[in-house]
C-alpha positions as CSV (number, residue, x, y, z in Angstrom):
1,M,6.7,-7.7,12.4
2,A,6.1,-10.3,15.0
3,A,6.1,-13.9,14.0
4,A,2.8,-15.7,14.4
5,T,1.8,-19.3,14.0
6,Q,-0.7,-20.3,11.3
7,S,-4.2,-20.3,12.6
8,S,-6.3,-23.5,12.1
9,Q,-8.9,-21.2,10.6
10,D,-6.7,-20.4,7.6
11,T,-7.9,-23.4,5.7
12,H,-11.6,-22.4,6.1
13,A,-13.0,-21.3,2.8
14,C,-14.6,-18.1,4.2
15,T,-11.6,-16.7,6.0
16,P,-9.9,-13.6,4.5
17,L,-6.7,-15.6,4.0
18,A,-8.6,-18.3,2.0
19,K,-10.2,-15.6,-0.1
20,L,-6.8,-14.1,-0.8
21,R,-5.4,-17.4,-1.7
22,N,-8.2,-18.0,-4.2
23,G,-7.7,-14.6,-5.6
24,L,-4.0,-15.2,-5.9
25,A,-4.6,-18.5,-7.8
26,L,-6.9,-16.8,-10.2
27,A,-4.5,-13.9,-10.8
28,L,-1.6,-16.3,-11.4
29,D,-3.6,-18.3,-13.9
30,H,-4.6,-15.0,-15.7
31,A,-1.0,-14.1,-15.9
32,G,0.0,-17.5,-17.3
33,I,2.1,-18.4,-14.3
34,T,1.8,-22.1,-13.4
35,T,2.3,-23.2,-9.8
36,S,2.5,-26.7,-8.3
37,A,1.8,-25.4,-4.8
38,I,0.5,-22.2,-3.1
39,R,1.2,-22.2,0.7
40,P,0.2,-19.4,3.1
41,L,2.9,-18.2,5.4
42,P,2.2,-17.2,9.0
43,D,0.4,-13.9,9.4
44,S,3.3,-11.8,10.5
45,G,2.7,-8.2,9.4
46,L,0.1,-5.5,9.3
47,A,0.7,-4.5,5.7
48,H,0.9,-7.8,3.7
49,A,-0.2,-11.4,3.5
50,H,2.5,-13.8,2.2
51,F,2.3,-17.0,0.2
52,R,5.1,-19.3,-0.9
53,L,4.7,-20.3,-4.5
54,E,6.3,-23.5,-5.9
55,L,6.9,-23.3,-9.6
56,P,7.4,-26.6,-11.6
57,P,10.9,-26.9,-12.9
58,A,11.6,-25.9,-16.5
59,R,13.8,-28.3,-18.5
60,H,17.1,-29.0,-16.8
61,E,16.2,-26.6,-14.0
62,E,15.4,-27.1,-10.4
63,T,12.0,-26.2,-8.9
64,Q,11.7,-22.5,-8.2
65,E,10.1,-20.8,-5.2
66,W,8.7,-17.3,-5.1
67,I,7.0,-15.3,-2.4
68,A,3.7,-13.5,-3.3
69,R,3.4,-10.3,-1.3
70,L,-0.2,-9.3,-1.2
71,P,-0.9,-5.9,0.3
72,K,-3.6,-5.7,3.0
73,Q,-3.3,-1.9,2.9
74,S,-0.9,0.9,1.8
75,Q,1.2,2.4,4.6
76,M,2.1,5.1,2.1
77,R,-1.6,6.0,1.8
78,L,-1.6,5.1,-1.9
79,S,-4.2,3.6,-4.2
80,A,-3.9,-0.1,-5.0
81,A,-2.2,0.6,-8.4
82,D,0.1,3.4,-7.1
83,N,1.0,1.2,-4.1
84,L,2.3,-1.6,-6.4
85,T,4.2,1.0,-8.5
86,Y,5.8,2.3,-5.4
87,Q,6.8,-1.1,-4.1
88,T,8.1,-2.2,-7.5
89,A,10.4,0.8,-7.4
90,C,11.6,-0.1,-3.9
91,F,12.7,-3.6,-5.0
92,E,14.2,-2.4,-8.3
93,R,16.2,0.5,-6.7
94,C,17.5,-1.7,-3.9
95,Q,18.4,-4.8,-5.9
96,P,21.9,-3.6,-7.0
97,S,22.9,-3.7,-3.3
98,G,22.9,-7.5,-3.4
99,H,21.0,-7.6,-0.1
100,T,17.4,-7.7,-1.1
101,P,15.2,-10.3,-2.9
102,R,15.0,-10.2,-6.6
103,L,11.7,-8.9,-8.1
104,E,10.1,-11.6,-10.3
105,G,6.9,-9.9,-11.4
106,S,3.7,-8.2,-10.3
107,L,0.0,-8.9,-10.3
108,A,-2.3,-6.0,-11.2
109,P,-5.3,-5.2,-8.9
110,Q,-8.4,-7.1,-10.1
111,P,-11.8,-8.0,-8.6
112,D,-10.5,-11.1,-6.8
113,L,-7.2,-9.6,-5.7
114,P,-8.2,-5.9,-5.2
115,R,-4.8,-4.7,-4.1
116,G,-2.8,-6.9,-6.5
117,G,0.6,-8.2,-5.4
118,L,4.3,-8.5,-6.1
119,L,6.2,-11.7,-6.8
120,V,9.7,-11.9,-5.3
121,E,12.5,-14.3,-4.9
122,A,12.1,-16.7,-1.9
123,I,15.1,-16.2,0.4
124,E,16.2,-19.3,2.3
125,G,17.4,-17.9,5.6
126,R,16.7,-17.8,9.3
127,P,15.5,-14.9,11.5
128,A,18.1,-12.5,12.7
129,R,19.8,-13.3,16.0
130,L,21.1,-10.3,18.0
131,P,23.6,-9.1,18.7
132,E,25.6,-11.7,16.6
133,D,23.9,-10.7,13.3
134,L,24.1,-6.9,13.8
135,R,27.3,-6.6,11.7
136,A,25.7,-8.5,8.8
137,I,22.6,-6.3,9.1
138,T,24.6,-3.1,9.1
139,E,26.6,-4.3,6.1
140,A,23.4,-4.9,4.2
141,L,22.2,-1.4,5.1
142,A,25.5,0.1,4.1
143,S,25.3,-1.6,0.7
144,I,21.9,0.1,0.1
145,H,23.0,3.5,1.5
146,A,26.2,3.5,-0.7
147,L,24.2,3.0,-4.0
148,P,24.7,5.9,-6.4
149,L,22.0,8.5,-6.2
150,P,19.9,9.0,-9.4
151,A,19.3,12.5,-10.7
152,V,16.6,14.3,-8.7
153,H,14.0,14.0,-11.5
154,K,14.6,10.2,-11.6
155,R,13.9,9.6,-8.0
156,V,10.1,9.4,-8.4
157,P,7.9,7.6,-7.5
158,L,9.9,7.2,-4.3
159,L,9.6,10.0,-1.7
160,A,12.5,12.4,-2.0
161,P,11.8,15.4,0.3
162,D,13.9,18.5,-0.2
163,C,14.4,18.6,3.6
164,P,14.4,15.1,5.1
165,W,14.4,16.6,8.6
166,R,11.4,18.7,8.0
167,A,9.5,15.8,6.3
168,M,10.3,13.5,9.3
169,L,9.2,16.2,11.8
170,D,5.9,16.6,9.9
171,E,5.3,12.8,10.1
172,I,6.1,12.7,13.8
173,E,3.9,15.7,14.6
174,L,1.0,14.3,12.6
175,Q,1.2,11.0,14.5
176,C,1.7,12.7,17.9
177,R,-1.9,13.9,17.6
178,Y,-2.9,10.4,18.7
179,L,-1.0,10.4,22.0
180,E,-4.0,11.5,24.0
181,S,-6.5,9.2,22.3
182,A,-4.1,6.3,22.7
183,G,-4.5,6.8,26.5
184,L,-0.9,7.9,27.1
185,P,-0.5,9.4,30.6
186,L,0.4,13.1,30.9
187,E,3.9,12.4,32.1
188,G,4.6,10.2,29.1
189,Q,3.2,12.9,26.8
190,R,5.5,15.4,28.5
191,L,8.6,13.3,28.0
192,I,7.8,12.7,24.3
193,K,7.1,16.3,23.6
194,G,10.3,17.3,25.4
195,E,12.3,15.0,23.1
196,L,10.5,16.3,20.1
197,Q,11.4,19.8,21.0
198,A,15.0,18.9,21.4
199,L,14.9,17.4,17.9
200,K,13.3,20.6,16.5
201,D,16.0,22.7,18.2
202,F,18.7,20.7,16.5
203,V,17.1,20.9,13.1
204,A,16.5,24.7,13.5
205,V,20.2,25.5,13.6
206,Q,21.3,23.2,10.7
207,Q,22.8,25.3,8.0
208,A,24.4,23.0,5.4
209,P,22.4,20.7,3.2
210,V,22.3,17.1,4.5
211,A,23.8,14.2,2.7
212,I,21.1,11.7,1.7
213,S,20.9,8.2,0.3
214,L,18.4,5.5,-0.7
215,I,17.0,4.2,2.6
216,S,14.6,1.4,3.6
217,F,12.7,3.3,6.4
218,D,11.7,-0.1,7.7
219,A,14.9,-1.7,8.8
220,H,13.9,-3.4,12.0
221,P,15.6,-6.8,12.6
222,G,12.4,-8.7,12.0
223,N,12.5,-7.6,8.4
224,F,15.9,-9.4,7.7
225,L,16.6,-13.1,6.9
226,I,20.1,-14.4,7.5
227,E,21.7,-16.8,5.0
228,E,24.3,-19.1,6.4
229,D,27.2,-21.2,5.2
230,R,25.7,-24.7,5.5
231,T,28.9,-26.3,6.6
232,N,29.6,-24.1,9.6
233,S,26.4,-22.0,10.1
234,V,28.4,-18.8,9.7
235,P,26.2,-15.9,8.5
236,T,27.1,-15.1,4.9
237,R,24.5,-12.4,4.0
238,A,21.7,-10.5,5.6
239,V,18.8,-9.9,3.3
240,L,16.2,-7.1,3.9
241,V,13.0,-8.8,2.6
242,D,10.4,-6.1,3.3
243,L,10.7,-3.2,0.9
244,E,7.6,-1.0,1.0
245,K,8.6,2.4,2.4
246,C,11.9,3.2,0.7
247,R,12.7,6.8,0.1
248,Y,15.7,9.1,-0.4
249,G,16.6,10.4,3.0
250,L,18.9,10.1,6.0
251,P,20.6,6.7,6.4
252,G,20.7,7.3,10.1
253,F,17.0,6.5,10.2
254,D,17.7,3.0,9.0
255,L,20.6,2.5,11.4
256,A,18.4,3.6,14.2
257,H,15.5,1.4,13.2
258,A,17.9,-1.6,13.2
259,T,19.1,-1.1,16.7
260,L,16.5,0.8,18.8
261,Y,14.8,-1.0,21.7
262,T,11.4,-0.4,20.0
263,S,12.8,-2.4,17.0
264,T,14.9,-5.1,18.5
265,T,12.1,-6.2,20.8
266,W,9.3,-5.9,18.2
267,D,9.5,-9.2,16.5
268,V,9.2,-12.5,18.5
269,A,11.7,-14.3,16.3
270,S,14.5,-11.7,16.6
271,H,13.7,-10.3,20.0
272,A,16.7,-9.0,21.9
273,I,17.7,-6.2,24.3
274,L,21.0,-4.6,23.2
275,T,23.4,-2.8,25.4
276,P,24.6,0.7,24.6
277,E,28.1,-0.9,23.8
278,Q,26.5,-3.3,21.3
279,V,24.6,-0.5,19.6
280,A,27.7,1.6,19.4
281,D,29.6,-1.3,17.9
282,A,26.9,-1.6,15.2
283,Y,27.2,2.1,14.4
284,R,31.0,1.9,14.2
285,H,30.8,-1.1,11.8
286,W,28.3,0.7,9.6
287,C,30.6,3.8,9.5
288,Q,33.6,1.6,8.6
289,Q,31.6,0.1,5.7
290,M,30.5,3.5,4.5
291,M,34.0,5.0,4.7
292,A,35.3,2.1,2.6
293,T,33.2,3.4,-0.3
294,S,33.3,6.8,-2.1
295,A,30.1,7.8,-0.4
296,D,29.8,11.3,0.9
297,P,31.5,11.5,4.4
298,A,28.6,13.6,5.6
299,L,26.4,10.5,5.4
300,H,28.0,9.2,8.6
301,D,28.4,12.4,10.6
302,S,28.1,11.5,14.2
303,Q,25.7,14.2,15.4
304,T,23.4,13.6,12.4
305,L,23.3,9.9,13.2
306,L,22.5,10.6,16.8
307,Q,19.6,13.0,16.1
308,A,18.3,10.6,13.4
309,R,18.1,8.0,16.1
310,R,16.0,10.3,18.3
311,A,13.8,11.1,15.3
312,M,13.2,7.4,14.3
313,W,12.4,6.6,17.9
314,L,9.9,9.4,18.1
315,W,8.4,8.3,14.8
316,S,8.0,4.7,16.2
317,L,6.5,5.9,19.5
318,S,4.0,8.2,17.7
319,W,3.1,5.4,15.3
320,C,2.3,3.2,18.2
321,A,-0.1,5.8,19.5
322,K,-1.7,6.1,16.1
323,W,-2.2,2.4,15.7
324,L,-3.7,2.0,19.2
325,S,-6.1,4.8,18.2
326,L,-7.1,3.4,14.8
327,N,-6.9,-0.4,15.0
328,C,-10.5,-0.8,16.2
329,E,-12.0,0.9,13.2
330,T,-13.9,-1.2,10.6
331,R,-11.8,-2.3,7.6
332,D,-12.0,-0.3,4.4
333,N,-13.8,-2.6,1.9
334,G,-13.0,0.0,-0.8
335,H,-9.3,-0.8,-0.6
336,H,-8.4,2.8,-1.0
337,G,-5.1,3.2,1.0
338,E,-4.0,3.2,4.6
339,D,-6.0,0.8,6.8
340,W,-5.0,-0.2,10.3
341,S,-8.2,-2.2,11.1
342,S,-7.6,-5.3,13.2
343,E,-10.0,-7.1,10.9
344,L,-7.2,-7.5,8.4
345,S,-5.0,-9.6,10.6
346,E,-5.2,-12.6,12.8
347,D,-6.0,-12.1,16.5
348,R,-2.6,-13.5,17.6
349,L,-0.8,-10.8,15.6
350,I,-3.1,-8.0,16.8
351,T,-2.7,-9.1,20.4
352,H,1.1,-9.0,20.0
353,V,1.2,-5.6,18.4
354,R,-1.2,-4.1,21.0
355,E,1.0,-5.4,23.8
356,R,4.2,-4.0,22.2
357,A,2.7,-0.6,21.4
358,R,1.4,-0.2,25.0
359,H,4.7,-1.3,26.4
360,Y,6.7,1.2,24.4
361,L,4.5,4.0,25.5
362,T,5.0,3.4,29.2
363,E,6.9,6.0,31.2
364,H,9.5,3.4,32.2
365,C,10.2,2.4,28.7
366,I,10.3,6.0,27.4
367,R,12.8,6.9,30.2
368,G,14.9,3.8,29.4
369,V,15.4,4.8,25.7
370,I,16.2,8.4,26.7
371,D,18.8,7.1,29.1
372,E,20.3,4.9,26.3
373,W,20.4,7.9,23.9
374,Q,22.4,9.9,26.5
375,Q,24.9,7.1,26.9
376,L,25.4,6.8,23.2
377,A,25.8,10.6,23.0
378,R,28.7,10.3,25.4
379,A,30.3,7.6,23.2
380,L,30.6,9.9,20.2
381,P,32.2,9.9,17.7
382,W,31.2,6.3,16.7
383,A,33.4,6.4,13.6
384,T,36.7,6.7,15.4
C-alpha cells in the first residue's frame, strides 16, 4: 500500500491511532511483554496499523525490535479471532521459505484491542526499486511457491479451493457488481467484461487438474522490503512483509501481482512503470528458479501464467470499483469483518487510494494493460 507520512494528529490522545497504541500497550503488559518504546509507523495500508516495538536487551543480547500488526479489518471477511488464526497460519506456512518475517507472537482480541494483533520480526530493509529488484522479488516468490504442499486436510485454515480458477472467477464476478456504482463509463465496463469473458472461455476448456502451490495473493512490490549488503548496497534478500491473504492456488497470481501496472504504480515508495521486456524477464527468472527445484513443471506453464495475469488484473480492477463504492460507509464499530470505511485510515492514504483506483479504471489505463498483455502473449514461452 502507498507510503504516507505520519500525521501531526497521531500524537493526539483522541485519535484512532493513539487509542490503538494505548490498547497495544495494555495488551503487551497483559501478555508480560516489556517494551522500552512503542512507535507508530506511517499509516500505509487499509488493513493494518503498524507499531515498531523496542524490547530491552536480555543478558548478553542486543536490543530486539518487533513490528506489531494491528488489524483495522479483515479482508478475508473473518471475525477478529479467526482473522488472527488465519494470519498466524500465513506467517507460519511461509516462514520456511526464508523470505518472510519470523512470527514472534500474537495478542488476542480484548476490549482495548478489539481485533488483537500479531507480533513479527522487524525487517531492516528499504522499499523495492524497480526494475532492479524484480529478480530478488521473483526469487522470494519462487521460494514460497516451491515449498512442499501439505496434505489436503492439513491446508486449513488457509483457503484451498478445489478449482482455483473457479474461485478466482467467483471473486472477480462478485466485485464486478460494483463497476456501475463506482461510476465506471460504459466503454470501460465493456472492455472489462470482454476480458472477463476471454478468461471464462479459457477456463471452460481446461481439462487437466492445475498445479497449485502456497501463494501470497498480495505480492505487489510495496509489500516487499529489500535487505542489502552494507558494504556495496547490493540486494541480498527480498522479504515479503505483508502476509494476510495466503492460500493454496496458482502461483501465476503472485507473479502477476508483482509486475502488473496496477501493482507497480500502487505504492509511492516503489512506483515504477515496467516495459513488457522487463516483465518478461521477471517471468523468465521466476521460471528458472522454479525449474531448479523439484516443483511440478506445470506450475510454470506459459499459458497458465498468462491467463493468471489476466485474472489478477481483473481482480485488482474490480477491487478498485468495490473500494470506490464502499469507502464512504461508516466504520463498523462492532469489528466484525471486512470494513473499507475511510474512517479507519488517514486522509492522506485515502486520497492516494482514491486517485489510484480511479486512474486504473480509466479507459486509457484499461486499454494500456490489455495492449501489454497482448505483447507478453507474443513473447511466449517465457521459460525458454
